[in-house]
N, C-alpha and C positions, 0 to 999 in steps of 0.2 A: 315642921319638916326640916331635917338637917340640910345644911348646904351641900350641894352636889359636889362630888369629887370628880373633877373634869378629867384628870389623868386616868383615873380608874375607869371612867366611862369610855374614854378614848381607847384604852387597851381592850376593853370588853368588845367594843364595836369592831375593832380590827380582827379579833379572833372570830367573831360572828361573821364578818364579811368573808373570811377564808372558808368557813364551813358552808356558807351559802354559795360561794363560788364553786365549790366542789359539786354541789347539786346542779348548778347551771351547766358546767362543762360536760357533765355526764348525761345531761338530759337530751331527749329528742323531742322537739316541740311538734308532736303529731296532731295535737288538738289545739286548733287556733280559732278563737272566737273574735267577734268584732264588738266594739262598744258603740261609739257614735256613728262610725261609718267604716268603709273598707280600709281606710288608712289608719284606723285607731284599733290596734290589735292587742289581744291578751291571750296568754297560753296557760295551760295547767301548771307550768313551771313558775310563772309569776305568782300564782296563788300559793303554791307549795312553799316557795321561798319566803313569801311574806308570813305564812303560818309559822315557819321555823323561827323567823326573826322575832315576830310578835310574842310567841310563847316564851322564847328565851329571855326577852327583855322584861316581860311581865313577871317571870319567875325571879329574876335578879333585882328588878326595880318595881315592885308592885304599886308604889305610890305615884309613879309617873304616868302621864298620859301617852297615848300612841296615836299617831296620824300616819296611816299607810295608804298607798295608792289604791290597793285592791279592796280595802275594807272601809275606806272613808265615805261618809255620807255628805260631807262638806269639805271644801278645801281651806276653810278658815282655821287659823292658828290662834289658840287662846293663850293667855299669859302663863298658864300652868306649865311646870316642867314637862317637856314633851319630847319624845323620840319621833323624828320625821323620816319616813322610810319609803324609798322606791325600790322594790325587790329586784326589778330588772328595768333599768333606764336604758332604753334602746331596744324595746321589744321587737320592732320591725326588723332591725339588724339581726337580732337573735333568730327570728324566724327564717331569715334569708342566709343564715350562717356567716354573716359579716361580723367580724370580731370586735366591733366598736360598741361594747356593751358594758354596763357597770351596775354594781350594787351601790346605792347612795343612801347613807345613814347619817343623820344629824341629831344633835341634842340641843334643844332650845329652851330658854327660860325668859319670861316676860317678853315673848315674841321676838327674841333675838337669838340667832343660832350661835352656839358657843363651842361646839365640837363638830367636826366634819370628817367623815371617812368615805372615800370613794374608791372602789376596787374593780378593776377590769380583770376577771379571772382568766381570760384568754391570753392576755399579754402579761399577766401577773404584775401589773402596775398598781401600786397601792398609794393613794394620796391621803394624807392625814393632817389635821390641824386642830389646835386648841387656841382659843382667843388669848392673845398675849404671848404665845410661845412659838410662833412661826409656823410655816407650812413645809411639808416634806413629801418627797417622792421616794418610795422604796421599790426597786425594780431589779430584775435579773441583770447581772453584769456579764462579763465574758466568761463562758463556761471554763472550768478548770478540770483537768484530769491528770493522773499521775501514772501513765503507762511507762514501761521501760523504753529506753531508746532503741532497743533492737526489736521493736514490735513487728517489723516486716517478716521476721523469721519465726514468729510465734504462730501457734495453731489458733483457729477461730475460737475454740473453747477457752484457751488461755486469755485471749484478748477480751473475751466477754466477762472475765473476772474483774476487769478494771472499770470502775464507774467514772462517768463524766458528771461532775457536780457543778451546778450553777451557783455562783455566788450572788449575793444580793447587796446592792449598794443603796444607801440612804442618803439622799441629797436634799439640801435645803433649797426651797424655791424662792425666786425664779432661778432658772438654770444659769442664765448669764448675769453675772454681777460685776460691776453695776449694770442694771438694765439699760440698754441703749435708748436714747430719746426717740420719740415718735413725733415728727414735726407736723404732719398732716395726714389725712386719710389716703392720699395718693401713694403713700409708702406702706400701706397696711394690708395685711390679710385679715379679712372679716369673716366670722362665722355667723350663719343665720340658719333658721329652720323653717320649713314650710308649714308645719303643724297639720292638724286634721280639719281645720275650717278651710274649705276650698271655694267659698263664695262669700259675699257680703262685704261689709265695710272693712273688717280686719284683713281679709284676703286682699282687697284692693289696696289698702295701706301697705301691706307687706310687698306685694309684687311691684308696686310703683316705687317703693323705697329701694328694693333690690336693683331696679333699673337705674335709679339715681346714684346708687353707690358704684355701679359698674360703668355708667356712661362717661363720656369724655366732656371736656370743657365746653364744647359747642352746644351741649344740652344742659349745662350747669351741673354736670355729674362730678362725682368725686374721683372717678377713675382709679379705684382701689387696685392694688396689685392683683387680687383675686378674691373670690367668695367661696367659702366652704360650707357645705351642708352635710354634717357627719352623723346626725341621728341620736345623739345623747347629750342632753343639756348639762348633766353633771360632768361628763368628760370634756365638753366644750369649755366649761368654766375652768376645769383643771388645765386645759391647754393654754388658756389665757394666763393662768397662774404660772405655768412653766415659762411662758413668754414666746412660744412659737405661733400662737394666734394672738393678734394684736387687739382685736375688738370682737365682742359677741353681742348681737342684738336678738332679743327673744320676746315673743308675745304668745300667750296662750298656755304656757306650761304652769305647773303648780308648785307649791312649797316643797313637796317631796322631790321634785326634779332639781331644785336649785339650792336648797338650804345647806347641804354639805359642801358643795362646790363653792358656795358663797364664802364660807369660812376659809376654805383653802385659798381662794383668790385674795381675799383681803389680808390674810396673814402673809401672803407672798408680795404684798405691797400694791396690789391692784385695787380697783374701785368698782363698786356696783351702784348704779343710779337707776332711775326709772326709764322705761322705754320711750316715754313721751317727753317732750320739751319741758324743762323746768322741774322735773321730778327728782330733786337732789337727795331726798331721804325716803326711798321706797321701803315698803314693808315686805317681809319675806313672802307673804301670800298675795302680793299685788298682781302677779301674773304677767307683768311686762317689765323687762329688764334690759339694761345696757351695761356690759362689763368691759372694762379696759385694763390692760396690763400695767404693771409697774413701769414707770418711765414715760407713760402717756398721761398728760395732764388735763386740766379743765378745758383747755382749748380743743382737744380731740372730742370730748363729750359734746361741747357746743357745736362743733362742726358737724358731728354726726346728727345731732338733733335737727340741724338745719336741712338735712337731707331726708328726714322722715316726712313722707307725703300723707298727711292725715293724722289720725289719732287712734291708738290701740285702746279698745274698750272691751272688757270681758266681765262675765257674770262672776259673782262671789268676790267682787273687788269694790273698793270705794269709788 
């Protein structure tokens, strides 16, 4: 098999993300089903978008494997060249018309993600990265129009002839360069997610850890600036890549939730380790993750691990 052309794959995924995004913003999620429980939702749009993506990828790259949320029978990633896709990351947000939603697509080989594309069709924020080439955000800038200066004296019909056109800006990540240092968690905004397990040991670990992050020194808490729970793992990782979220701790999601954002974050100078203490070299499909932005070093990782109350353990992991 010929070596993968990563730039070609990146460009293809970007165009595919835009097509899928058009489907999402024009959809009305009227049919909502549940998977595991009432907090684990899927819509007909999730399935339709994955069908579009999988058929397009199989036509263009018939020799590569495909791992998608809606069609996967296992969350395991093999060493084969593989596209890893979440058609709608943030389905609950999508159902509630909250625009923190993304299409997440990655290309991996030998169980390492090499290309990542994350696209929020509602904000038109496009994140992309290729290993070794940096990470970028392409987003609308200030709208530009060219109406005449005497617009107040024109008729409505004439005014309507002039278009307001959004320009798009491509920026290297992180946004702030050099990234400011992060001395300890008390200076951090931390992203977490509740997940769809609402009982058991993982739930207890999460809720106790959330309290430890938020609590003050009298309870040996980290007293972080604040905690955010925004509903899309891929966009959370991209927010850490941008630098406006300092740390993101996750347990229970899958390779299709994190693979693309992982590439974006690492190419923006950030780090991904495991969600449990001592997991310095996590696998993409390990289902527990700790992401820190550029400028936050090993000390932040170790401080965070010291606040984790218990151990995250999930099926389909080592």
